[in-house]
LUMROLUM-126391 format. One line per 3 residues: their letters; for each residue x, y, z of N, C-alpha, C, CB. Coordinates in steps of 0.2 Angstrom, whole numbers. Glycine has a CB too. Layout:
LUMROLUM-126391
A	X:Y:Z:X:Y:Z:X:Y:Z:X:Y:Z | ...
This chain:
LUMROLUM-126391
MSE	546:676:552:539:674:554:536:669:550:535:680:556 | 533:664:552:529:660:547:523:663:544:527:653:551 | 522:661:538:516:664:535:509:661:537:517:665:527
VKL	504:665:538:498:662:540:492:664:536:496:663:548 | 488:660:533:482:662:530:476:658:533:482:660:522 | 471:662:535:465:659:538:459:661:535:465:661:546
YQG	454:656:534:448:658:530:442:655:533:449:655:523 | 437:659:534:431:657:537:426:656:532:429:662:542 | 424:650:531:419:648:526:419:640:525:421:651:519
DCL	416:638:519:415:631:518:422:629:514:409:630:513 | 425:623:517:431:621:515:431:619:508:434:616:519 | 426:616:505:426:614:498:426:621:494:420:610:497
EVM	423:626:495:423:632:491:429:636:491:417:636:492 | 432:636:497:438:639:498:444:635:495:440:640:506 | 444:629:495:449:625:492:449:626:485:449:617:494
KNI	444:627:482:444:628:474:448:634:472:436:629:472 | 449:639:477:453:644:475:461:644:477:450:650:479 | 462:638:480:470:636:481:473:633:475:471:631:488
EDC	479:636:474:482:634:468:485:626:468:489:638:467 | 486:623:462:488:616:462:494:615:465:488:614:455 | 495:610:468:502:607:471:506:612:475:506:604:464
CID	502:615:480:506:619:485:506:618:492:503:626:484 | 503:612:494:503:610:501:507:605:502:495:608:503 | 511:606:508:516:600:510:514:595:514:523:603:513
LTV	509:597:518:506:592:524:499:595:525:511:592:530 | 494:590:525:488:591:528:487:587:534:482:590:524 | 485:590:540:483:587:546:477:589:548:489:588:552
TSP	472:584:548:465:587:549:461:581:552:462:590:543 | 455:582:555:450:577:557:443:580:555:450:576:565 | 440:577:550:433:580:548:428:578:553:432:577:541
PYD	422:581:552:416:580:556:413:574:554:411:586:556 | 416:568:554:413:562:551:407:559:555:419:556:551 | 402:556:551:396:553:553:392:558:557:398:547:557
NLR	393:564:557:388:569:560:388:567:568:381:569:558 | 394:565:571:394:563:577:394:569:583:400:559:578 | 396:575:581:397:581:585:392:586:583:404:583:585
TYN	389:589:589:385:595:588:389:601:588:380:596:593 | 390:605:583:394:612:583:390:618:584:397:612:576 | 390:621:590:386:627:592:379:625:591:389:633:588
GNI	377:619:593:370:618:592:368:615:586:366:623:594 | 372:614:581:370:612:574:374:606:573:372:618:569 | 371:601:569:375:595:567:376:597:560:370:588:567
EQW	383:597:558:385:599:551:384:592:547:393:601:551 | 379:593:542:377:588:538:383:587:532:371:590:535 | 386:582:532:392:581:528:391:574:524:399:580:532
SFD	389:575:518:387:569:514:394:565:511:382:571:508 | 393:559:509:399:556:506:401:559:500:398:549:506 | 396:561:496:397:565:490:401:571:491:391:567:486
KFK	400:575:496:404:581:498:411:578:500:401:585:503 | 411:573:504:418:571:505:422:569:499:417:564:510 | 419:566:494:423:564:488:426:570:485:418:560:483
DIA	422:575:484:424:581:481:430:584:485:418:586:480 | 429:584:492:435:587:496:441:583:495:432:587:503 | 440:576:495:446:572:494:450:573:487:444:564:494
KEL	446:574:482:449:576:476:452:583:475:444:576:470 | 449:588:479:453:594:480:459:593:484:449:599:484 | 459:589:489:465:588:493:471:585:488:464:584:499
YRI	469:581:484:474:577:479:477:583:475:470:572:475 | 472:587:472:475:592:468:479:597:471:469:596:465 | 478:600:477:482:605:480:489:602:484:479:608:485
TKE	489:595:485:495:592:488:500:592:483:493:586:491 | 506:594:485:512:593:481:514:585:481:518:596:484 | 517:584:475:520:577:474:525:576:479:524:577:467
GCV	524:570:482:529:568:488:527:570:494:536:570:487 | 520:573:495:518:575:502:512:571:504:516:583:501 | 510:573:510:506:568:514:500:572:517:510:565:520
VVW	494:568:517:488:570:521:487:565:527:482:570:516 | 487:568:533:485:564:539:478:565:540:489:566:545 | 474:560:540:467:560:540:464:556:546:463:557:534
VVG	462:560:552:461:557:558:453:556:558:463:561:564 | 451:549:559:444:548:558:441:542:561:442:548:551 | 435:541:563:432:535:566:425:534:564:432:536:574
DAT	422:530:567:415:528:565:410:528:570:416:521:563 | 404:530:567:399:531:572:396:524:573:393:535:569 | 392:522:578:389:516:580:382:517:579:390:513:587
IKG	379:513:574:372:514:572:368:507:572:372:517:564 | 364:507:577:360:501:578:364:496:580:355:499:572 | 369:497:584:374:492:587:380:490:583:370:486:588
SES	380:493:576:386:491:572:390:498:569:383:487:566 | 396:497:568:400:503:566:398:504:558:407:501:566 | 398:511:557:396:513:550:401:511:545:396:520:551
GTS	408:510:546:413:509:541:415:515:537:410:503:536 | 413:521:539:414:527:535:421:527:534:412:533:539 | 426:526:539:433:527:539:436:523:533:436:526:545
FKQ	434:517:532:436:512:527:434:515:520:434:505:528 | 428:517:520:425:520:513:429:526:511:418:522:514 | 431:530:516:435:536:514:442:534:512:435:541:520
ALW	445:529:516:452:527:514:452:525:507:455:522:519 | 447:521:505:447:518:499:446:523:493:441:512:498 | 442:528:495:441:533:490:447:538:489:435:537:492
FME	451:539:495:457:543:494:462:539:489:461:544:501 | 462:532:489:466:528:485:463:529:478:466:521:487 | 457:529:477:454:530:470:456:537:467:446:530:470
CGF	457:542:471:459:549:469:466:549:467:458:554:475 | 470:544:469:477:543:467:482:543:473:479:549:463 | 480:544:479:484:544:484:486:537:486:480:546:490
NLH	492:536:489:494:529:492:492:529:499:502:529:491 | 490:523:501:489:522:508:496:521:512:483:517:510 | 500:526:514:506:525:516:507:521:523:510:532:516
DTM	502:523:527:502:520:534:495:520:537:508:523:538 | 493:515:540:486:515:544:489:515:551:481:509:543 | 488:521:554:490:522:561:484:522:566:494:529:562
IWE	485:521:572:480:521:577:481:526:582:480:514:580 | 476:530:584:477:535:590:473:531:595:474:542:589 | 477:529:601:473:526:606:473:531:612:477:520:609
KST	466:532:614:464:537:619:465:534:625:457:540:617 | 464:539:630:465:536:637:458:534:640:468:542:641 | 453:536:637:446:535:640:441:533:634:443:541:644
FSN	435:530:636:430:528:631:424:532:633:429:521:631 | 420:534:629:414:538:630:408:534:630:414:544:626 | 407:529:626:401:526:625:401:518:627:398:527:618
PCP	400:516:633:401:509:635:396:505:630:400:508:642 | 398:499:628:394:495:624:393:488:628:397:494:618 | 387:485:629:386:479:633:388:473:629:379:479:635
NRY	389:473:623:390:467:619:396:467:615:384:465:615 | 401:471:616:407:471:613:412:475:617:407:474:605 | 418:475:615:424:479:618:423:486:618:430:476:616
HQV	425:490:623:425:497:623:429:500:617:427:499:630 | 426:505:614:430:508:609:434:514:611:425:511:604 | 441:513:610:446:518:613:451:521:608:450:515:619
FEY	449:520:601:454:523:597:450:526:590:458:517:595 | 454:530:587:453:532:580:458:530:575:451:540:580 | 456:530:569:461:529:564:465:535:562:458:526:557
MFI	471:535:560:475:540:558:478:538:551:481:542:563 | 475:539:546:477:537:539:482:542:536:471:536:534 | 488:539:534:493:543:531:493:542:524:500:541:534
FSK	490:547:520:490:546:512:495:550:509:483:548:510 | 499:547:505:504:551:501:503:551:494:511:547:503 | 505:557:491:505:558:484:512:556:481:503:566:482
GKP	512:550:479:519:547:477:523:545:484:523:553:473 | 530:544:483:534:543:489:535:549:493:541:540:487 | 533:548:500:534:554:504:541:557:504:532:552:511
KAF	542:563:503:549:567:503:551:568:510:549:573:500 | 547:568:515:549:569:522:546:564:527:547:576:524 | 551:562:531:549:557:536:554:558:542:548:550:534
NGI	553:561:547:557:562:552:555:558:558:558:570:554 | 556:552:558:554:547:563:555:549:570:556:540:562 | 550:549:575:551:550:582:554:544:585:545:553:585
EDR	560:545:588:563:539:591:563:540:599:571:539:589 | 557:538:602:556:539:609:554:532:613:551:544:611 | 555:527:609:553:520:612:559:517:615:549:516:606
KNK	559:516:621:565:513:624:566:506:623:565:514:632 | 572:504:620:573:497:618:575:493:624:579:497:613 | 572:487:625:573:483:630:581:481:631:569:476:630
HGG	584:480:625:591:478:625:595:484:622:591:472:620 | 594:490:624:598:495:622:605:495:625:596:502:624 | 610:496:620:617:495:622:620:488:621:618:497:630
VKV	616:483:620:618:476:619:620:475:612:613:472:621 | 625:471:610:627:470:603:623:464:601:635:468:603 | 620:464:596:616:459:593:618:457:586:608:460:593
KPT	616:451:583:617:450:576:610:448:573:622:444:575 | 607:453:570:600:452:568:600:448:562:597:459:566 | 594:445:561:592:440:555:586:442:552:592:433:558
VRE	586:441:545:581:442:541:578:436:538:582:448:536 | 572:435:538:569:428:535:568:429:527:563:426:539 | 571:425:523:570:426:516:563:423:514:575:422:512
ANG	561:424:508:554:422:505:554:414:506:554:424:498 | 559:411:505:559:404:506:559:401:513:565:401:502 | 559:405:518:559:403:525:566:403:528:555:397:526
QLF	571:403:524:578:403:527:580:410:530:583:401:522 | 584:409:536:586:415:539:593:418:536:587:414:547 | 593:424:536:600:427:533:602:432:539:599:431:527
SRK	609:431:541:611:435:546:614:442:543:617:431:549 | 613:447:547:616:453:545:622:455:550:611:459:546 | 625:460:548:631:462:552:629:464:560:635:468:549
EKT	634:462:564:633:463:571:632:471:572:639:461:576 | 628:473:577:627:480:578:625:481:586:621:483:574 | 626:487:588:624:488:595:617:491:595:629:493:599
VAE	612:489:599:606:491:599:605:498:602:601:486:603 | 602:503:599:602:510:602:597:510:608:599:514:596 | 599:515:612:595:515:618:587:517:617:597:521:622
YGK	586:521:612:579:522:610:578:520:602:577:529:611 | 572:517:601:571:516:594:564:520:592:569:508:594 | 563:519:585:557:523:582:551:520:585:558:522:575
RFN	546:525:586:540:523:590:536:518:585:536:529:592 | 531:515:588:526:511:584:521:515:581:523:505:588 | 517:512:576:512:516:573:505:516:577:510:514:566
VWQ	505:514:583:500:515:588:502:520:593:497:509:591 | 499:526:593:501:532:597:496:532:603:501:539:593 | 498:532:609:494:533:615:495:540:617:496:528:621
ITE	489:544:616:489:551:617:483:553:621:490:556:610 | 483:556:626:477:559:630:474:564:626:479:561:637 | 467:563:626:463:568:622:462:574:626:456:566:620
EKR	462:580:623:460:586:626:453:586:630:460:592:621 | 453:590:635:446:590:639:441:594:635:447:594:646 | 435:591:634:430:594:629:429:601:632:424:589:629
NKL	427:605:628:425:612:629:430:616:633:419:612:634 | 436:613:634:442:617:637:443:623:633:449:613:638 | 443:623:626:444:628:622:438:631:618:449:626:616
GHP	432:629:621:426:631:618:424:628:612:427:638:616 | 427:621:611:425:617:605:424:610:608:432:617:600 | 419:606:605:417:600:607:422:594:606:411:598:605
APF	427:595:601:431:589:600:438:592:598:428:585:594 | 442:596:602:448:599:601:453:593:600:451:604:606 | 458:594:594:463:590:593:468:590:599:467:592:586
PEQ	471:585:601:477:585:606:483:589:603:479:578:609 | 486:593:607:492:597:604:497:592:602:494:602:609 | 498:587:606:504:582:605:503:578:599:504:577:611
LAN	497:576:597:495:573:591:496:577:585:487:571:591 | 494:583:585:496:588:579:503:589:579:492:594:580 | 506:590:584:514:592:584:518:586:581:516:594:591
DHI	516:580:584:520:574:582:519:572:574:518:568:586 | 513:573:572:512:572:564:516:578:560:504:572:563 | 516:584:562:519:589:559:526:588:559:517:595:563
ISW	530:586:564:537:586:564:538:579:560:540:586:571 | 534:574:560:535:568:557:535:568:549:530:563:559 | 530:572:546:529:572:539:531:578:536:521:570:538
SNP	533:583:539:535:590:535:542:592:538:530:595:536 | 545:597:535:551:600:537:550:608:538:556:599:531 | 554:611:542:554:618:543:552:622:536:560:621:546
NDI	548:627:537:546:631:531:541:628:526:552:633:528 | 539:622:528:534:619:524:527:622:525:534:612:525 | 522:621:521:515:623:522:511:618:525:512:626:515
VFD	508:619:531:504:614:533:497:617:533:505:613:540 | 492:612:531:485:614:529:480:610:534:483:613:522 | 475:614:536:469:610:540:463:613:537:470:612:547
PFM	459:609:533:453:612:530:447:612:535:451:607:524 | 448:608:541:443:608:546:446:611:553:440:601:547 | 448:617:553:452:620:558:450:619:565:454:627:556
GSG	443:620:566:441:619:573:444:624:577:443:613:576 | 447:622:583:450:627:587:457:629:586:450:624:594 | 460:627:580:466:629:578:472:626:580:466:636:579
TAG	471:620:583:477:616:586:483:615:581:475:610:589 | 481:612:575:486:611:570:490:618:568:483:608:563 | 486:623:567:489:629:566:494:632:571:484:634:565
KMA	492:631:577:497:633:583:503:629:583:493:632:590 | 502:622:582:508:618:582:512:619:576:506:611:584 | 509:620:570:513:622:564:518:628:565:508:623:558
LLN	515:633:568:519:639:569:524:638:574:515:645:571 | 523:634:580:528:633:585:534:629:582:524:630:590 | 532:625:577:537:621:574:540:624:567:535:614:572
NRN	539:630:566:543:634:561:540:632:554:550:633:561 | 533:631:554:530:629:547:525:635:546:526:623:548 | 523:636:540:518:640:538:511:636:538:519:643:530
FIG	506:640:538:499:637:539:494:640:535:497:637:546 | 490:636:533:483:638:530:478:634:533:484:637:522 | 472:638:536:467:635:539:460:637:536:468:636:546
IEL	455:633:537:448:634:535:443:632:540:447:632:528 | 439:636:542:434:634:547:427:637:545:436:637:555 | 422:633:545:415:635:543:412:639:549:411:630:541
DPT	412:637:555:409:640:560:412:647:563:408:635:566 | 409:653:562:412:659:564:415:659:572:408:664:563 | 411:656:576:414:656:583:420:652:584:408:653:588
YFQ	420:646:581:426:642:581:432:646:577:425:635:578 | 430:649:572:435:652:568:439:658:572:432:656:561 | 435:661:577:438:666:581:442:663:586:433:671:584
IAK	440:658:589:444:654:594:451:652:591:441:647:596 | 451:649:585:457:647:581:461:653:580:455:643:574 | 458:658:577:462:664:576:466:667:582:457:670:572
DRI	462:667:587:466:670:593:471:665:596:461:670:599 | 470:659:595:476:654:598:482:655:593:473:646:598 | 480:655:586:486:655:582:490:662:582:483:655:574
EQA	486:667:584:489:674:585:494:674:591:484:680:586 | 491:670:596:496:669:602:502:665:601:491:666:608 | 501:660:596:507:656:594:512:660:591:505:651:590
QLQ	510:665:586:514:669:583:518:674:588:510:674:578 | 514:676:593:518:681:598:523:677:602:513:684:602 | 522:670:603:527:666:606:533:666:602:524:660:608
KE	532:666:596:538:665:591:542:671:590:535:662:584 | 540:677:592:543:683:591:549:684:596:538:689:592
């Protein structure tokens, strides 16, 4: 059975008690820009507190391991806050590499804007502590020329083309870094912004291996924990709100029963 540790409390305070270099993968979405009301309360989350959380994430992450940080920006007086970029730059200041900037394209938009295009995505920043030790690329993109023999070329720095050996194109190729994933229905799980199970699942299998430790400091309804267990990973989760903590605990216990 996978090992599970769940903590109800402030993530910064709990993380201070987690040992150095023990986490293989963090998959999380913080309450950025105070966009959501959680059980009637807006969680005030200052940039200074974020900086301390990022430092702790760097400390507890193993060398060669990854933090998946799913974040967007509030629109204030008609303009985006830029919080996502500020956070990405600070993670790099802490020592992380910005390994990939991915996009989660949603199926709907919530706030129509009369003078710009509708917002339908969030960033999924992939921060690595050194070179990632694990990458299990998902190959589910059907190639247009699957089964056809081709002779690929590479353009050199001087502009000349260099031919590679002939090969047969595989039927399916590695997916792109824009993921089209339908968001979960709000309040379906008693939480205003639940993580899509597919999104958590696909990051977990991409950036970790069986028996690794997956961490979510903003556990919410427990989606990352559920999908970690179903993929034979261990899990550590932290949630501040006691109601959401109980929802997450129940879901994760059900996932454990599925694995028995």
